[in-house]
C-alpha positions as CSV (number, residue, x, y, z in Angstrom):
1,X,12.5,23.1,-0.7
2,X,12.0,24.6,2.7
3,X,13.9,24.5,5.5
4,X,17.0,25.6,4.1
5,X,17.6,22.2,2.1
6,X,18.5,22.4,-1.4
7,X,17.1,19.8,-4.1
8,X,17.3,19.1,-7.3
9,X,12.8,19.4,-8.3
10,X,13.5,16.3,-11.0
11,X,10.9,15.3,-12.7
12,X,11.0,12.2,-14.9
13,X,8.1,11.3,-16.8
14,X,7.5,7.3,-17.9
15,X,4.6,7.6,-19.5
16,X,2.7,10.4,-21.0
17,X,0.6,11.5,-22.4
18,X,-2.7,9.8,-21.7
19,X,-4.0,13.1,-19.6
20,X,-4.7,16.2,-21.4
21,X,-1.6,18.4,-21.0
22,X,-3.6,20.9,-18.7
23,X,-4.4,18.2,-16.0
24,X,-1.3,16.7,-16.4
25,X,0.7,20.6,-15.3
26,X,-2.5,20.7,-13.1
27,X,-1.6,17.3,-10.9
28,X,2.5,18.1,-11.1
29,X,1.4,21.6,-9.7
30,X,-0.4,20.0,-6.7
31,X,2.9,17.7,-6.1
32,X,5.3,20.4,-6.3
33,X,3.3,22.5,-3.4
34,X,2.7,19.5,-1.3
35,X,6.4,18.5,-1.8
36,X,7.6,22.3,-0.9
37,X,4.9,22.5,2.0
38,X,6.1,19.1,3.9
39,X,10.0,19.0,3.0
40,X,9.1,15.8,1.1
41,X,12.5,15.0,-0.6
42,X,10.9,12.4,-3.6
43,X,7.4,11.0,-4.6
44,X,6.5,9.5,-7.7
45,X,2.6,8.9,-9.1
46,X,0.9,6.8,-11.5
47,X,-2.7,7.0,-12.9
48,X,-5.0,4.8,-14.4
49,X,-8.4,5.2,-16.2
50,X,-10.6,3.1,-18.0
51,X,-8.6,-0.2,-17.6
52,X,-4.9,1.5,-18.5
53,X,-2.1,3.2,-17.1
54,X,-1.9,6.3,-18.6
55,X,0.7,8.7,-16.7
56,X,3.0,8.3,-14.5
57,X,6.0,10.4,-13.3
58,X,8.8,10.7,-10.4
59,X,9.7,14.0,-8.5
60,X,12.8,15.4,-6.3
61,X,15.0,13.1,-4.9
62,X,15.2,9.8,-4.4
63,X,18.6,9.7,-2.3
64,X,19.4,13.3,-1.1
65,X,23.0,12.4,-0.3
66,X,23.9,10.7,-4.0
67,X,21.8,13.3,-6.1
68,X,19.4,10.5,-7.2
69,X,16.4,11.4,-9.2
70,X,13.0,9.8,-8.6
71,X,10.9,8.1,-11.3
72,X,8.4,6.3,-12.1
73,X,9.9,3.1,-11.1
74,X,11.6,3.9,-8.3
75,X,10.9,1.2,-5.6
76,X,9.2,2.2,-2.3
77,X,8.2,0.6,0.9
78,X,4.6,-0.4,0.3
79,X,3.6,0.0,4.5
80,X,0.1,-1.5,4.8
81,X,-0.5,-1.3,1.3
82,X,0.8,-4.9,1.8
83,X,-2.6,-5.7,3.5
84,X,-5.0,-5.1,1.0
85,X,-2.9,-7.4,-1.4
86,X,-2.8,-10.3,1.4
87,X,-6.5,-9.4,1.3
88,X,-7.0,-10.5,-2.5
89,X,-4.6,-13.7,-1.7
90,X,-7.2,-14.7,0.7
91,X,-10.1,-14.0,-1.1
92,X,-8.7,-16.4,-4.2
93,X,-8.2,-18.8,-1.5
94,X,-12.0,-18.4,-0.3
95,X,-13.4,-18.3,-4.4
96,X,-12.2,-21.9,-4.7
97,X,-13.1,-22.9,-1.6
98,X,-9.7,-23.7,0.2
99,X,-10.1,-20.9,2.5
100,X,-13.6,-20.9,5.0
101,X,-14.0,-17.2,6.1
102,X,-15.6,-18.2,9.3
103,X,-13.7,-20.9,9.6
104,X,-12.0,-20.8,13.3
105,X,-8.3,-20.0,12.0
106,X,-6.5,-22.6,13.9
107,X,-8.4,-24.8,10.9
108,X,-5.0,-23.0,9.2
109,X,-2.8,-22.8,11.4
110,X,-3.1,-25.2,14.3
111,X,-0.1,-24.1,16.0
112,X,-1.9,-20.6,17.1
113,X,-2.9,-20.6,20.5
114,X,-6.4,-20.8,21.2
115,X,-8.2,-18.0,22.9
116,X,-10.9,-17.4,25.0
117,X,-13.1,-16.7,21.7
118,X,-12.5,-18.1,18.5
119,X,-10.5,-16.0,15.7
120,X,-11.9,-16.1,12.2
121,X,-10.4,-15.5,8.8
122,X,-12.8,-13.1,7.9
123,X,-12.0,-11.1,11.5
124,X,-8.3,-11.1,10.7
125,X,-9.4,-9.2,7.5
126,X,-11.2,-6.7,8.8
127,X,-9.1,-5.9,11.8
128,X,-12.2,-7.2,14.3
129,X,-10.4,-9.9,15.8
130,X,-8.8,-8.9,19.2
131,X,-4.7,-9.4,18.1
132,X,-3.1,-6.5,19.5
133,X,-0.9,-4.1,17.3
134,X,2.5,-3.2,17.8
135,X,3.5,-2.2,21.5
136,X,4.4,1.2,22.8
137,X,8.3,-0.2,22.8
138,X,10.4,1.4,19.6
139,X,11.9,-2.0,19.8
140,X,8.7,-3.3,18.3
141,X,8.1,-0.2,15.5
142,X,11.5,-0.4,14.8
143,X,12.3,-4.2,15.0
144,X,16.0,-4.4,13.4
145,X,16.0,-8.3,13.6
146,X,15.3,-10.1,10.5
147,X,12.8,-12.9,10.6
148,X,13.0,-16.3,8.5
149,X,9.0,-17.2,8.1
150,X,6.0,-16.1,9.4
151,X,6.2,-19.4,11.6
152,X,8.5,-17.4,13.3
153,X,6.8,-13.8,13.1
154,X,3.7,-15.5,14.8
155,X,5.9,-15.7,17.8
156,X,6.0,-12.2,18.3
157,X,2.1,-11.8,19.6
158,X,0.9,-15.6,19.8
159,X,1.3,-16.1,23.6
160,X,-0.5,-12.5,24.3
161,X,-3.9,-12.3,25.5
162,X,-6.4,-10.7,23.2
163,X,-7.7,-7.2,23.6
164,X,-11.8,-7.9,23.2
165,X,-13.7,-10.4,22.1
166,X,-13.4,-10.9,18.4
167,X,-16.3,-9.3,16.5
168,X,-17.1,-6.4,19.0
169,X,-14.7,-4.1,18.0
170,X,-12.5,-2.6,15.3
171,X,-9.0,-2.1,16.1
172,X,-6.2,-2.2,13.5
173,X,-3.6,-4.5,13.5
174,X,-0.5,-5.7,11.5
175,X,-0.3,-8.9,13.5
176,X,-3.4,-9.5,12.5
177,X,-2.3,-9.8,8.8
178,X,1.1,-12.0,10.1
179,X,-1.2,-14.6,11.2
180,X,-3.8,-14.3,8.2
181,X,-0.4,-14.6,5.9
182,X,0.5,-17.9,8.0
183,X,-3.2,-18.6,7.1
184,X,-2.8,-18.7,3.5
185,X,0.4,-20.3,3.4
186,X,-1.2,-23.3,4.9
187,X,-4.2,-23.2,2.8
188,X,-2.3,-23.2,-0.7
189,X,0.5,-25.0,0.3
190,X,3.3,-22.6,-1.0
191,X,4.9,-19.6,0.5
192,X,3.2,-16.6,1.2
193,X,5.7,-14.8,-1.1
194,X,5.5,-17.9,-4.2
195,X,2.0,-17.9,-3.9
196,X,1.8,-13.7,-4.3
197,X,4.1,-14.1,-6.8
198,X,1.6,-17.0,-8.9
199,X,-1.6,-15.7,-8.2
200,X,-1.0,-12.2,-7.7
201,X,1.4,-10.3,-9.3
202,X,1.7,-12.4,-12.1
203,X,-1.8,-11.8,-13.2
204,X,-1.7,-8.1,-12.5
205,X,1.7,-7.9,-14.9
206,X,3.1,-6.3,-11.0
207,X,6.7,-7.0,-12.0
208,X,8.6,-5.2,-9.6
209,X,7.4,-5.9,-6.6
210,X,8.6,-8.1,-4.0
211,X,9.5,-8.6,-0.3
212,X,11.0,-5.4,1.5
213,X,14.3,-7.7,2.2
214,X,16.8,-5.3,4.0
215,X,19.8,-7.5,2.2
216,X,19.4,-7.7,-0.9
217,X,19.7,-5.6,-4.0
218,X,17.2,-3.8,-5.4
219,X,17.4,-1.5,-8.1
220,X,16.0,2.1,-7.9
221,X,15.7,1.6,-4.4
222,X,14.5,5.4,-2.7
223,X,16.6,6.1,0.6
224,X,13.9,6.6,3.1
225,X,13.8,10.0,5.5
226,X,12.2,11.3,8.7
227,X,12.2,15.5,9.9
228,X,13.8,16.2,13.2
229,X,11.8,17.5,16.0
230,X,13.2,20.9,14.8
231,X,12.2,20.1,11.2
232,X,15.4,18.6,9.5
233,X,15.9,16.3,6.9
234,X,17.4,13.1,8.5
235,X,17.6,8.9,7.5
236,X,14.9,7.4,9.0
237,X,15.4,4.4,11.5
238,X,16.3,1.6,10.9
239,X,13.7,-1.2,10.3
240,X,13.7,-4.5,8.9
241,X,10.0,-5.6,8.3
242,X,10.7,-9.4,7.9
243,X,8.5,-9.3,11.3
244,X,4.9,-7.9,9.7
245,X,5.6,-9.2,5.6
246,X,2.1,-9.5,4.6
247,X,0.9,-6.4,6.6
248,X,3.7,-4.4,5.7
249,X,6.9,-5.9,4.6
250,X,6.6,-5.4,0.5
251,X,8.1,-2.9,-2.1
252,X,7.0,-1.6,-5.1
253,X,6.6,0.8,-7.5
254,X,3.5,3.2,-8.0
255,X,3.0,2.0,-11.4
256,X,2.8,-1.8,-10.1
257,X,0.2,-0.6,-7.8
258,X,-2.1,0.2,-10.7
259,X,-2.1,-2.6,-12.1
260,X,-3.2,-4.0,-8.9
261,X,-5.5,-1.5,-9.5
262,X,-6.2,-2.6,-13.1
263,X,-6.1,-6.3,-12.8
264,X,-8.7,-6.4,-10.3
265,X,-10.9,-3.9,-12.1
266,X,-10.8,-6.3,-15.2
267,X,-11.8,-9.5,-13.3
268,X,-8.1,-10.8,-13.7
269,X,-8.0,-11.7,-10.1
270,X,-11.0,-11.3,-8.1
271,X,-15.1,-12.3,-9.4
272,X,-16.9,-9.2,-9.1
273,X,-19.5,-10.7,-6.5
274,X,-16.0,-10.8,-4.3
275,X,-14.9,-7.6,-4.7
276,X,-17.9,-6.3,-3.7
277,X,-17.6,-8.6,-0.7
278,X,-14.2,-6.8,-0.4
279,X,-15.0,-3.5,-0.8
280,X,-18.4,-3.8,1.5
281,X,-17.8,-2.3,5.1
282,X,-17.7,-4.4,8.0
283,X,-20.3,-4.6,11.2
284,X,-19.5,-5.1,14.4
285,X,-21.9,-7.3,16.6
286,X,-23.5,-3.8,18.2
287,X,-24.5,-3.0,14.4
288,X,-22.0,-0.2,14.0
289,X,-20.6,0.1,10.7
290,X,-16.6,0.8,10.5
291,X,-14.8,2.4,7.6
292,X,-13.1,-0.9,6.8
293,X,-14.1,-3.6,4.3
294,X,-12.0,-7.2,4.1
295,X,-8.4,-5.5,3.7
296,X,-9.6,-1.8,2.2
297,X,-10.5,1.3,3.3
298,X,-13.9,2.6,2.3
299,X,-14.4,6.2,1.8
300,X,-15.8,8.3,-0.5
301,X,-14.6,10.9,-2.5
302,X,-17.7,13.8,-3.4
303,X,-20.7,11.3,-3.4
304,X,-18.4,8.7,-5.1
305,X,-17.4,5.6,-3.7
306,X,-13.7,5.4,-3.2
307,X,-11.9,2.4,-2.1
308,X,-8.0,3.2,-0.9
309,X,-5.4,1.8,1.4
310,X,-2.2,4.2,3.1
311,X,0.8,2.9,4.0
312,X,3.1,4.4,6.6
313,X,6.3,3.4,8.4
314,X,10.1,3.9,8.3
315,X,10.9,6.5,5.6
316,X,7.7,6.2,3.0
317,X,4.3,7.3,3.2
318,X,2.1,5.5,0.6
319,X,-1.4,5.4,-1.2
320,X,-3.4,3.5,-3.4
321,X,-6.7,4.6,-4.0
322,X,-9.4,3.2,-6.1
323,X,-13.0,4.8,-7.7
324,X,-14.4,1.7,-9.2
325,X,-17.3,2.3,-10.8
326,X,-15.3,5.2,-12.6
327,X,-12.5,3.0,-13.5
328,X,-10.1,5.4,-12.2
329,X,-6.9,4.8,-9.5
330,X,-4.2,6.5,-8.4
331,X,-1.5,5.7,-6.3
332,X,1.2,7.8,-4.6
333,X,4.5,7.1,-2.7
334,X,7.2,9.3,-1.3
335,X,10.0,8.8,0.8
336,X,9.4,11.0,4.1
337,X,7.5,9.0,7.1
338,X,4.7,11.0,8.4
339,X,3.8,12.9,5.4
340,X,0.4,13.6,4.9
341,X,-0.7,12.8,1.1
342,X,-4.1,11.3,1.1
343,X,-5.7,14.6,0.7
344,X,-3.4,15.5,-2.5
345,X,-4.5,11.5,-4.1
346,X,-7.9,12.8,-3.5
347,X,-7.7,16.1,-5.6
348,X,-5.0,14.3,-8.2
349,X,-8.2,12.0,-8.6
350,X,-10.4,14.7,-8.9
351,X,-8.0,15.9,-12.0
352,X,-8.9,12.6,-14.1
353,X,-12.0,11.3,-13.0
354,X,-13.6,14.3,-15.1
355,X,-12.2,14.0,-18.2
356,X,-13.7,12.6,-21.2
357,X,-13.0,8.9,-21.8
358,X,-12.2,9.7,-25.6
359,X,-9.2,12.2,-23.9
360,X,-7.5,9.6,-21.8
361,X,-5.8,6.9,-25.0
362,X,-2.8,5.7,-23.5
363,X,0.2,7.2,-25.7
364,X,3.4,5.0,-26.5
365,X,5.9,7.5,-26.3
366,X,7.9,8.5,-23.4
367,X,9.1,12.2,-22.5
368,X,11.6,13.2,-19.6
369,X,10.9,16.3,-18.0
370,X,14.1,19.0,-17.2
371,X,15.6,19.4,-13.9
372,X,15.9,22.7,-12.0
373,X,17.3,24.1,-8.6
374,X,15.1,25.3,-5.7
375,X,15.9,26.6,-2.6
376,X,14.1,28.4,0.2
């Protein structure tokens, strides 16, 4: 890789060969080029089509210092991809009549201080609540304090004034999802992570996803990196994400992420009408449409509707992108913060979406790529 970094260019394919070989080779080429261009140590990718996980791989090094190759089973922080998972949980409770989208949040979290205007669950889901995001200080961004539960994390921001009247503006806020997660606990009468395990992870077959706990031993966890001002690879800042579990405190594999997409598309998690609600862009009071639904970014790829969410925090950059109508999903995660991988995800989706369905059957055998050295 460039800037003097010597790495093994390891490719470890876990699932193959549901994609035609030429398409796989083209995707691997795209990934390798982008990793070299941005000095990304490791990247994992998974692809689903037709309701099946058809291909997944790991590239580069999950741990540079110990020369540990990345795999499809490498565990990365999800960053803000935790938000659509939390949104699925909230909308399940909406379907069951336990969580009303337009009710004031104090119905479920009575300890949250009342503001000049009411805040609803729908506004929390769509980032229209007026609750602030992180302050500019590195103390909040790089928090190393461990919070034992969501009510403890609420105390970071619950006393602060709203930035604006809810519903009048869009303002992205991870803290708003901490409040949402607390409402989920109240409505479900379960701890947040326990509810996710029973109602989201289990039905989707997501068996590797978990809380990003800094003290836990998590097999196959990737080390996180950043680039210095001079472009040199270095270890990322320390961070304990327990201050934002529902909005950015989960860790998982790319395979589990596309299993979430498969579960949504198959109806294992939400009704079709609720999916439409979740994937409909929100409007602010003046009628302006924002490119965000309920927990998902709403986009377009070559005229096709794409729903997605990105994540970025200490040591990772992530994306889960879905074309619901075409029944295609791609997950990408890398262990370099501030890496630009959205365009790469779109190019991978294009490699998949035009392949005839008859050519996308899942193969049972496994293959392993080879290692080669590269330096520049």
